[in-house]
N, C-alpha and C positions, 0 to 999 in steps of 0.2 A: 504577404503571408505565403508560406510554403504550400504548394498545391495539394500534397497529401494531407497536411494538417487541416486545410480548409475542407477537404472531403470528409475527414474524421469528425470535425466539428459539425458539419451538416448532418451527419448520421446521428448526432446527439441533439438535434433540434436547432442548431445554429448558435453562434456566439451570443447574439442578443438574448436568446431564450436562457442560455446558461448564466448570463449575467443577472437575470431576473430572479434566479432561485436563491433560497436562503439556507435550507437545511435538508439533510437526508437522515431518516430514522429507519432502523432495521434491527432484526435479530441476526447475529453472526455466530455461527458455530465454528470454533477453531479446533483443529485436530492435528495429529502427527506427533512424532517423538521429539521434535525440537524443544518443546516447552520443558519436558523432563530433563533433557540433556543440559539445559541451562539452569536446572535446579528448581523448576517451578512446574511440577506436573499438574497442579490445579489450574493452570492457564489453558489446558485443554478442556474446553467447555463452551457454553453459550453465553454471549453477552448481549445486552440491549444497548445499542449505541445511538448516538446522535452526533453528526458531523456538520460543522458549518461548511457551506459551499462557497464562501467568499473569503475565508481565511483559514489558517490551520488552527482550528480549535476542535477538540475531539473529546467526547464524554462517553465512557463505557461503564455499564453496571454488570458485574459478574453475578449471575443468578445463583450459582452454587455457593460462593463464598460470601456474598452480600457486600463485597468491596465495590467502591466506586473510584474510577480513575479519571482524572481530568488533565489533559495536555493542552497547554496554551502556548503557541509559538511566539505570539507577540510579547508575552511575559517571560518566555523561555523557561517555563516551569512544568513539572509533572507532579501531581499529588495523588496519593492513594489513601482513601479513608475507609474505615471499617463500617460494619452494619450500623454501628452506633453513631456514626458521623465523625468519630475521632480520627485524626491523622495517624496513619500507620507508618508511612514512609513518604519522602518527597525529595525532589532535586531541583535546584536552580542550575541553569545552563547544563541540562542533562547530557548533551552530546560530549561535553568536555570530560565527563566522568569515565568515558570509554578509552581514554588515551592509554596506549601501551597494551591494550587487550588483544588477544588472538582468539581463534575459534574455540579453543579449549577453556577459555576463562568463564567461570560461572558469573551470573549477574545477580544483582540485588533486586528486591521487589520493585523498587522505583525504576530501575534500569530496564527490566523486561516490560514493565508497564509503558515506559517511554517508547521502547521499540515497537510494541504492538500499536500504540497510539499514532506515532508519526507514519508508520507503514500503512496502516489501514486508512488513515486520513488521506495520504496521497493517492492510494488506489481509488478512493471514492471521488477525489477531485479531478483525476485524469478523465478526458483530455483537456478540460477547461484550464487546468493547471498550466498547460503548455503555453497559454497566452498571458500569463502573469508577468509583471515587470521583471526584466533581467533574464527570463527563460529564453533560450535559443533552440529552435527546432528546425531540422531540415532532413529531407529524404536522402537515404544512402542506397547502396546496391541492394537488390532484392534477395530473398532467401527462399530456398526450396527445401521443403520438409514433408515427408509422408505423401508425396505425389502432388503437393500444393505449392504454389509460389506466392509468397507474401511480400508486400511492400513494407519497407522498414523506415521508421522515423527515429533519428538520433536526437535526443533531447538533453541539453545541458542546463543544469540548474544553478542559480546563484546560492551563496551561503545563507541567504535570508529565508530559504525554504528547506526544511528538513526532509531529506530523502535518503534512500539507501546509499546511493553513490552519485557523484556530480553529473556523470553522463550515463544515460540509460537508453536502451534500444527497445522500440515497440514495433511489433509485427502485426500487420493488418491484412485481412483477406480482401477479396474484390468488393465486398459490401461495406468496407471500412469498419468491420468488427475486429476488435482486439483479440488476437489469438495467443500471443506470448509476449513477455517482456524480459529483458536481461539486465542484470545489475550485479554489483559486487559490494555487498553491504560493508561499509566502513566500520561499523560497530562490531562486526563479527569477523574481523581479520581479512576483509576483502575477498571472501570465498565466492567464486563465480556461481551465479544462480541463473537457472532457466525457469521462469514462472509462467504457467499456462492457464488460460481462461478456457474452461470446458463448457460453460453454458452462460448465456446472458438473456436478459429481457429488457423491454422498454418500460420505463416508469416515468410518467409525465414527460415523455419525449426524449428521455435520456437513457442510453444503453448502460445497464448495470450488470457487471459480471456477477453471476449468482453461484458459480462454482469455480474454485481455483485450486491448483496444485503446484507445489514448489519443489523443484529438484536441483541437484547440483549440475553444473555446466562443465563440459569437457573443454580442453584447449582449442579444439576445432569448432567450437560453438554448438556441438551436438549436445543434447541432454543426457544425463545419466538417469534413466528411468527405473533403475533397480531399487531406488529408495526415495520415498516421498517424505520430505522433512516436515512440511506444514500443509494443511488443507484449510480453506476458508470458504464457507458456504453461507449465503445470505438468503433470508426469507422475511416476510412481513415488511416489505420495503415501502417507504413513503417519502416522496420528494415534494417539497413546497418552496 
């Protein structure tokens, strides 16, 4: 195992502890103009979520709209139901539905539900996700930003796991806390992103990012901090 990955796992209670966990439940407040830009302004709001910690299965209930979204990677489906329990929109093989899309393309209800589901799911599964079958992780050259030097883990995912892009970079401080991650979302025209963790806390031995901000990334890997596309804030976290 890569030495940096081992340190990161230790900061999260160790691999055996992570393997013993089943689910994470929380309230998540999503903000930023991205949701309106994609045609769904009501996706800026608070969801009650439950994520499996051993597979990609994610359930979210939108408090304002009453909608419930379920993403199941094993079944490769996303389903949106209304307050009355009736199906509003759904997709089988949702990733395939983005073929030919660019950053300007609006999304359907099921597509934006899929985006939020797989994205949040893999945020909550990291760094345990780095140990799953087919995932490759190794340390690359460090990065200096705002007077700090962070160690960087390059992680490449197999197609069996839905993530923003096949290879992503994770930046860690001396205590092995995640500070930033970089990716280029395939479903959104491969636009370069710099994603920051502003705060975290330990819950049942696991470091959970409680405040995130997402920015565009320049060609030289520096962030464009002039615009925050998405914010993600967690509260009422329970891990079992």
